C-alpha positions, 0 to 999 in steps of 0.5 A, spaced: 798 305 356 797 306 364 802 309 368 803 306 375 806 310 381 807 309 388 802 313 392 807 315 397 811 319 392 809 326 392 813 328 386 809 324 381 803 328 378 796 325 378 792 326 372 788 333 372 784 331 366 787 336 361 786 333 354 790 338 351 796 337 355 795 329 354 795 330 346 801 335 347 805 330 350 803 323 348 802 320 341 795 316 340 795 311 334 789 307 333 792 300 330 787 297 325 787 290 321 790 290 314 785 292 308 788 286 304 787 291 297 779 291 298 779 283 299 777 283 306 769 283 307 766 287 312 767 284 320 759 285 321 757 281 315 752 275 316 756 269 315 752 264 311 755 257 311 757 255 303 755 262 301 762 265 301 763 271 296 768 271 291 772 276 294 774 270 299 776 265 294 783 268 291 779 272 285 782 279 284 778 285 286 777 287 279 774 281 277 769 280 283 762 281 282 762 286 288 767 291 288 769 297 292 774 302 289 773 306 295 775 301 300 781 305 302 777 311 304 774 308 310 779 312 315 779 319 312 772 321 315 775 322 321 782 326 323 787 323 319 793 327 323 794 329 330 800 334 332 804 333 339 810 337 342 817 334 340 823 334 345 829 333 340 835 334 345 833 327 348 840 326 350 841 333 353 847 335 349 845 342 347 846 348 352 839 351 350 832 348 350 831 345 343 824 342 341 819 341 335 813 339 333 810 332 330 805 331 325 803 323 325 797 319 322 792 317 327 791 310 324 796 305 323 795 299 318 800 293 317 799 293 309 799 301 309 805 306 309 805 310 316 807 317 315 810 321 321 812 329 319 817 332 324 818 340 324 823 344 328 825 351 328 829 352 335 833 345 334 840 345 330 841 340 325 845 335 328 841 334 334 835 333 329 839 328 325 841 324 332 834 324 334 832 321 327 838 316 327 836 313 333 829 312 331 831 309 325 835 304 329 829 302 334 825 301 328 830 296 325 830 292 331 822 292 331 822 289 324 820 296 321 823 300 316 823 308 317 825 312 311 825 319 309 821 322 303 820 329 300 815 334 302 812 333 295 813 326 293 811 326 286 813 333 284 807 334 280 807 340 275 802 346 275 802 346 283 805 351 287 809 346 291 812 344 284 819 342 284 822 345 277 828 340 278 824 334 279 818 331 275 815 324 275 815 319 269 809 317 265 808 309 264 803 308 259 798 302 260 797 298 254 790 296 255 788 295 247 792 288 247 787 285 252 781 287 248 778 281 244 773 284 239 769 288 245 771 292 251 774 290 257 769 287 263 764 286 258 761 281 263 760 286 268 755 292 269 757 298 264 757 303 270 763 299 274 768 299 268 771 305 271 772 302 278 774 296 275 780 299 271 782 303 277 782 296 281 786 293 275 791 298 275 792 297 283 793 290 282 799 291 277 802 296 282 801 290 288 804 285 283 811 289 283 811 290 291 808 297 292 803 298 298 798 304 299 800 311 302 794 315 305 793 322 302 790 327 306 786 332 300 784 339 302 777 337 298 774 331 300 769 331 294 776 329 290 779 324 295 778 318 291 781 321 285 788 320 286 792 314 290 799 314 292 803 308 293 810 307 295 815 301 294 817 296 299 824 298 299 822 306 299 825 308 293 819 309 288 813 313 289 807 311 284 800 315 283 794 312 280 788 316 278 781 313 279 776 317 274 772 319 279 766 321 279 763 315 276 761 315 269 754 317 267 749 313 263 750 314 256 744 315 252 747 315 244 752 312 240 755 319 238 756 320 246 760 314 246 764 315 240 766 322 242 768 321 249 772 315 248 771 308 251 775 308 257 775 316 259 771 320 264 767 326 261 770 332 258 766 336 263 771 334 269 777 339 270 783 335 269 788 335 276 795 336 275 798 329 274 792 328 268 795 335 265 802 332 266 800 326 262 796 329 257 802 334 255 807 329 255 803 323 251 799 327 246 804 333 246 799 338 248 798 343 254 794 342 260 788 347 256 788 342 251 785 336 255 784 329 252 781 324 256 782 318 252 789 318 252 791 318 260 791 311 262 797 309 265 802 311 272 806 316 274 813 314 277 817 318 281 824 316 285 825 317 292 832 321 292 832 322 299 834 314 301 841 314 301 845 308 303 845 310 311 837 309 310 837 303 306 836 296 310 838 292 304 844 295 301 842 291 295 837 296 293 842 301 289 841 305 283 841 299 278 836 295 282 831 301 281 833 302 274 831 294 273 825 295 277 823 301 272 825 297 266 821 291 268 815 295 270 815 298 263 815 292 259 810 289 263 805 295 262 806 295 254 805 287 254 812 286 252 813 278 251 806 278 253 807 279 260 800 283 261 796 279 257 798 273 261 797 276 268 790 278 265 789 271 263 791 268 270 786 273 273 781 270 269 783 263 270 783 264 278 776 267 277 773 261 273 776 256 278 773 260 284 766 260 280 767 252 279 768 251 286 763 255 289 758 251 284 760 244 286 759 246 293 752 249 292 750 242 288 753 238 294 749 242 299 743 241 295 744 234 294 745 233 302 738 237 303 
């Protein structure tokens, strides 16, 4: 954005090279293309005719030969948030100076939620509410949905910021119904089991209309362990755990039987949401940690979305309860829904492989 001015106008301030002053007054956001749930290939990858990978053929990510469970971490290496000064009294109604600060994400992607944090101490509530209401109306005119969220969306226990009056709902995932004589993903390398299970959970979340939320972790070493999502209506949060670090190589059958088929090793310290699942599923506390019984999702309502903030008035309490009921029935394989989704995913992979094989044979005949 370039500010043009008249050369003869003496009241116009010329650029002074003050980068700190510029960042304090201007909001600078980088717009990037959607990640498409990890199915987009690298833009710098070599394009070879008739050699398109299965990630471009409609194959679910968790069944692709080449997977990337950390695809969403491509934006976390840099600065995730910037700050700027916020003039809250834009209409000049107050008889005193009112201002605040804004903390905003530096990268925007169309298929991800974008977070904007407003902080104020020297502003009245009515002034801030009028400011946010104006933003809400402008967002609607631009085809965007703006909603308020709590400071701690999941309200996880065992945390210093835990809300004692809120708590997520654990929705277990029945993967045993998908096992036929052997473990899942037996057609792929064993060291990719953990990543494929996470991508399978993410595919379920995507199926129910959730989008990804970028989360800033204090410890970058654990940044891939927790993934948050928000429903397109803004009324529900979901947390999915990808068991990082990756599963180590197993050398004996005794190790396999003691750790469980899909669990990480017991030397991994449980995170707050894993301890919560353990306590509510197995009846144990966080010190009695059981790795083999934590497959599922954490579901939490966004209680801050009132009728004033809803763009679709049909999204009411009944809709939210029905969404949770449908999600639970799907995850427990009610009416064979989960198994049908699993079979449809494999059918898509087989169709893509057949097409690629036929294209390859045609190319060889032409040569």
